[in-house]
N, C-alpha and C positions, 0 to 999 in steps of 0.2 A: 625422338624415335630414330633408331639406327637405320641407316640405309643398307639394303642388301647388296652384297657383291655377287656378281653373276657366277654361277657354277658352269655356265656354258663356255666352250672354248672360243677364244677370240677369232673372228673370221674377217679381218680387215682385208680390203683389196688394195692392189698397188695404186689404183686411181684415187682411193680414199687417202692413202698415205701421201700421195703427191699433192692432193688438195690441202691437207693439213700442213704439210711442209711449206707450201706457198703462203698460207696464212701466217705461220710462224715467222717466215722470212720477212714478211711485210712489217711484223711487229717486233722483231728481235731488237734488243737493246732498249726497249721501252717497257719495263716491267709493269707500268700502270695499265697496260693493255691486256693483262692476264685474263680478266673476265671476258673480254671480247674474244680472245683466242679460245678460251674454254667453250664459250657459246658457239663459236664457229665449228669447233671440233665435235660438239654434240650434234650440231646440224649435219655434219658429214657422216658421223658414225651412228647417230641415234642415241648414244649414251657415251659414258666416259670410262671405258675399261682401263685396267692398270696399264696396259701397253700404250694407250693413247696418253694417259697422264704422264708416263715416262717420256714420251716423245716431246710433250709440251715442256716438261721440266728440263730436258736436255737442250731443246731449242731456245728456250727463254732464259736459260741459266738461272733457274729458280729451283730450290730444293723440292724433291718429289713429295716430301711431307707437307709442304705448303700447298702444293697442288691438290693433294688428297684432302687437306683441311678445308680448302675452299669448296671442293666438290661435295663434301659431306655437310658443309654448313648451309649452303644455299639449296632451297627446295627445287629450283629449276634444273638442277643437275641430277642425272640418273647414273648409277653405277652398274645397272643391269639392263639388258636390252628389253624393249617392249615386244610383245608378241604380235602376231598378225591381228589378233583380236585382243584389245586391251579392255579389261573389265574393271570398272570403278564401282565400288559399293559405297553408297553414302552412309556415313555414320554421324551426320549432323543430328541435332536434337530431335527434330520431328521424326526422322527415319529411325533413330536409335530407340525412341520410346515406342515405336510401332513394330519393333522386332528386327531391325537391320542386322544386329549381331548374329542372329540365327541364320539370316541369309548369307552373310559373310562366311560364317562357319561352314555352311553347306557348299559354297563355291570352293573354299579351301579344301574341303574333304574330297570333292569330286576331282579337282585338278591336281591335288597333291602339292600345292605350292602355298606359300604365305604371301602376305602383302609385300609388294615391291619385287616379287619374283616372277620368273618366266618358266613355262613348262619346257622340258628338255627338247621337245620337238619344235619349239619356237612358235607354236600356234596361239598360246594364250599367255597373257601377263595379267596380273591382278594387283589392285591397290585399293586400300580403304581411303576415302576422302572425306572431307568435312562437310561439303554441301554441293549438290548438283544443281540446285535452284528449282527443284520440282517438289517442294515440300507438301503440296496438296496431294501428291501421289505416293507419299511415304508408305513403306520403305521403297527406295528407288535404287536401281542399278543401271549402269550404262555399259554397253559393249560397243566400242568405237562410238558412233554417233546415234546408235539405237538406244532409246530410253525404255526401261521396263519399270512399271510402277505397281503399287498395291501388292507387292510380292509376299509370298509365303515360301518357306524353304522347299516345299514339295514341287514348286514350279521350276526350280533351278536346273534339275537334270534335263528336262525337255528343252529349256532355253539354250543350254550349253550344247546339247546334241545338235541343235539346228545349225550351229556354227561349225561343228566338227564335220558335218556332211556337206557344208557349203563349198 
């Protein structure tokens, strides 16, 4: 599955940049610490936009293409920011058989985003996942730490509206 690159403009702060530069300075000269630097960068920014990847590449003297390759290979790295409300729709076997694809389609239609994307206002991000661990409630969706089970597509507009007005 290809990772989505954010369409939102990069909004890094000087404090975040200083934090990343400090991590890079600690690890400069030791290319084996690339994963550590990338994990720290994602902790600082919440994701790894092009601008952050470029800072890592410059500071670690590693080609940008390599940084991008690592960030797209490992599932732990995100190329797009997460919204205030992160929606996970389970597409594991139990959920899928009970109609999770229709739930996912409804979420995508309402928000106008695909899996791995964030709404332009930064309120919602959405991803399809393989298992939430609540198979007895299939199909299941989580919004941050809130679990919704036994879903049908008609319930989705009301659930999302609850978060829009929160």
